[in-house]
N, C-alpha and C positions, 0 to 999 in steps of 0.2 A: 523628774525627767529634766535633763540638762537642756540649756538653751541650744539653739541651732548651731551657733558657732562653736560651742563646746562639744557638741555631738559629732560634728562633721569636721574633717580635716582638709587641709589644702594640699593638693597633689599637682606637682609640675610634671608634665608628660614630655618635656623637651628632649630628654635623653632616653625615653622609654625604659623605664625601669632601669619598680618594685615595690605600709602595713597598716594596719589599722592604728596608726600613730595618732595620738590625740592632738599634737601640736606640731608645727613645722620644725624640721631639724635645721642645723646650721648649714650654710651654703657649702661648706667644705665636705660635708658628708651626705648631702641631699640626694645626689644621683644614686648612691648605693642603696639607700633606703627606698627610693622610688622603685627600683627594680624589684625589691621584695614585695611590693604591693600586689604583684600579679601571681603570687602563690595563692591558689584558691583556698577558701575557708575549709573546704572538705579535706584538702591535703593537710592543712594545719591541724584540724581536729583529729585526723588519723595519727599524726605524729604525737599529739598530746596524749591520746588515749593509752599509749604504751611507751612513753618516753623513757622511763627508767627500767623498763623490761625489754629494751631493744638495743641495737647497736648505737643508738644516739647517746647512750650513757657513756660510751667510750670517748666521745669527743666533747662532752660537756665538762667545763672546768668547775672546780669546787665552788667558786663564788657564784657561778651561774646556776648550779644545782641548788644552792641555798636560796637564791632569788626565786627560782621557779616554784620551789616547795612552799614559799611564803605567799605566793599570789593566790587570791581567792576567787576572783571573777573570771569568767571565760574571756571577757574582753581583754583583761590584763594578760592572760596567758597567750592569747593570740598575738598581742603586741610583742610579748617575749619571743615567740618563735620567729616572727618577722625580723626582729632585731638580731636574734641569734645568727641567722643566715647572712644578714647584711654585713655583720662585723667580719665575716670570713670571705666575703666576695673579693676575688682577686682580678677580675676582668670586667670593669664597669662598662666597657664599650659594647658588650653583647647583651642580648635580651634575656638570657638565662643566667642563673647563678652557678658558675662552673664548679665551685667548691661543693655545692649540694649535689650536683650531678655526679661528680667524681666520688663523693661519699657513697651514694647509693650504688654506683658501679662497683666499688670495692666490696660492698656488702654482698652484692649478687655473685661476684667472683668467689668470695669466701664460702658462700653457701654451695656453690657448684663444685668447689675443689677440696674443701677441708671437712665437710660434713660427712658423717657416717652414722654414728649412733645419736647424734644431735645435730642441730643446725650448725652450719659451718661458721657463722659469725660468733658462736658461743665458744669456739675452740681457741686454744692459745695462738695458733697460726692465724686464725680469723681476726682476733683482736689486733695482733701486731700488724697484719696486712692492712686493716682498716685505718689504723692510726699512722703507721709508718709508710704505707704504700708498698708496691711490689719491690722485692729485693733486686739488686743488680745481678746477682747470680746465685744459683742454688747448687749445693753439692750433697751427695748421699754418702753417709759414712755409718759406722757403728761406734758405740761408746767404747772407749779404750778398755780392753780386758774383758769385754762382754760381747754377747751376740745381739744385744739390743740395738735396733736400728735407730739412726739419728739423721736429721736433716739440718744442714748448715745453710743459713741465710747470710749473705754478705751485702752490705750497703756501702757502695763506693762514696756516695754523698750522704754522710751521716745525718739521720733525721733529728738527732739530738746531741748536745754536748756530752751526754752521758754514754753515748754509744761510739766506740772507736770504729772507723771504717776498716781497720785491719783485723778486727776481732769479729767472728761470726756470732750470730744468734743461733743457739743450738736447741732444736726441738727433738726430744727423745721419747721413744715409745717405752716408757718406764716399766709398764706392767705387761708388755707384749699383748696388748689388746687393741692395737691400732689407734690408740688415743695418745696424741703427742703433747708433751708438756715442755714449756720453755725452761731450760736449765742453764745455770752458769758454768763456766769452765771448771769450777772446783768439783764438778761432778765427774770429772774424768776418773776412770777407775771405778765409777759407780759406788763411791763411798756411801755408807748408810745415810739415808734421809728419812725423816719420819713419814710413814706412809700417809698419815692423815693430812700432812701438808699438801701433798700432791693431789690427794683426792678432793680437797677443797680449794686449792690454789694452783691453777694451771700456769699462772705467770707469777714467779716469786716477787716478793715486795721490793727486792733490790732493783727491779726494772721499772717500778712505778714512777720514780722521778723522771726517767727518760720519756715515759708516755706523757706525763704532765707537761714536760718541756716541749715535746713535739706539738701538743695541742695548743700551747700558748703561742707558738710560732704561727699558727694559722690565723690569729687575730691581726688582720692587716688594717682594719679601719678602727683604730682605737678611739677616734672622736665620736663614733657611734656607741652610745652607752645605754644602760637601762634606767637612767635617771628619770626618764619620762614616766615610768610606771612605778618607780620606787620612791620618788620624792613626793612630798605632799603637794596637792594641787594648789595653785596660786589662788588667792581670794577672789580674783576676778579673771575672766577669760581674756587673754591678750587678743588684741585686734589682729585679724588676719592681714598679711601684707597685701597691699593693692597690686593688682595684676592687670596689665593692659593685654588685650586679646588682639593679636595681629589679624588682619583680614585684607582681602582684595575685593574689587567690585568691577562690575561692567553694567552697561545700560543698553537696552535695545529700544528703538522708537517705533511706535505704531500710530499712524495718522488717524485721528478720529474725525476731524473737520479742519477747515481752513485755519482756525485759530486754536485748535485743541489737539494736543499730542499726548499719547499715553507713554510714560516712561516705565518700561519693565526693568526694574533694578534688581540685580543679582548680587548678593553679598556672599563672598566665598571665605569660609573658614577651613582650617585643617584641624582634624580631630586632635592631633598632637598639641595644637596651640591653645585649645580650650583650657580653662581652669576647672579641674574636676574636683568634686567634693564627695566624701563618703556619705551615703544615704541608705541606711540599713545594709542590705547586701549588694547594693548597686553603687555606681558612680554617677554623679549628677552635675549638669551644667545649668546655670540659671542666669540668663542675660535679659536685659532690656535694650531694645534697639529703637532709636529715633532717626527718622529720615525726613529731611526738610529741604524744600526747593524754594529759593528766593530769587527775585529779579535783581537787576543792577542797582535799583534804588533801595534794596533791602526788604521789599514787600514780600511777605510769605505767599507763595503761589499754591503750595500744597505741602502737607506734612502728615506723617503717620507715626504712631507709637506702637511697638509690638513687643511681645515677650517670647523668648526662646528658651524652652526647658527640654533638656535631653536626659534620658536615663539609660545607662548601659551596664551590663555586667562586666567585670574585669576581662573575661574572655572575649566578649563582643568588642570591647575597646581595643584589645590586642589585634583583632582582625582588621579593624578600621583605622588604626593609628596613622597610617600614611595616606588615608583617603581625604577627600574634601567634603564638607557639608555645605550645601547651597541653600541660602535663604532668599526667597524672592518676595518682592513687594511692588505694588503698582502706585505710581504717582502720576498726576496730571499736570501738564505744563503747556506752554505755547512756544512757538518758534522764537529763537533769539538767544542771547547770552544769559546764563543763569549761574547761580552758585548752589552746588549740591553739598549738603552737610549730612554726615552719618556719624551718630554717636552710639557706641556700644558700651554698656555699663554692666559690670559683674555685680549682680544683686547681693552676693554674699560678702565678698571682700571689699566692694566699693570701687574697684579699679575701673578706670574710664579710658576708652580708646576713641579718638575723634579724628575725623577726616573732613576737610573742606576742599572742594575741587570746582574750578570753573568749567562749565560745560556749555556747548553750543547746541541747542536743539534745532535740528534741521527744519526748513520750511515744509509746509504740507505740499503734497503733490496731487 
């Protein structure tokens, strides 16, 4: 079993996402990977279960396919999926991964519109639609010199350098069975093509470079790599970066006697400002809090030491991310000028936040 710091990872919530990454990523790519943290493990497991028998294979680059097939543990594969989507994120300001949402939207459209004898994503039009997106315009024709129907797709903004915006993609019903195959313009006149080629290859190999090129263009975050799961682990676990936890406070006074006043101290945190760490299937906060009240001569009037441990699921944290967490503690003082000191320590990273504030405890009434 690995040590605590090796098993848990450091998660900054300041930009609200996104993986089960074992070590912090660079600051230039951190916000994208944070967002992917909030993909549920169930979602990831479902994708992993049928990755290469699903539309996901259409958008997986050859080097990514090679990496995934070499991974052995579930933990490594989960990391792969989170990194896979984070590399393609094109709008880090939102809480969801728009690329992933668009991908599954295209899959649903393909299944609804192109499927007949098989699922729509398995058809030639389905694969092209999923990778290239919707065409700019569609025209219905027949193949020159035949009665075989054909559908012409035009892309005004070419999805690849291998596709001319002035040349259509032609899907033809070669065998008049309502199954459309992508053909190139050399098929005009329906010159003989080996039947077995179409039966096994609905998209000719000539179009594969264009599909690969279009998929490579979706990698917008090149600084996010798979090195964390493909490189050998360092001999020692690097120390987590220290993190100060912002907080606010307020105090209410309750008179107990002429020389005794209770200070009801409320320390206010925002869920987004906590340092969260992975703990099995949950996210965890582990803090120590020290509250100390001293008089003008530096004599300690009262002090307390407390521990704050929170555990939430990723979904629970998403719901609470903008809320406040209130921690209350009672101190006893006397009327007059005092110094209030609050120290918040992250027990995992060692980060310390400290506040010293002069306060005037009102006289008893």
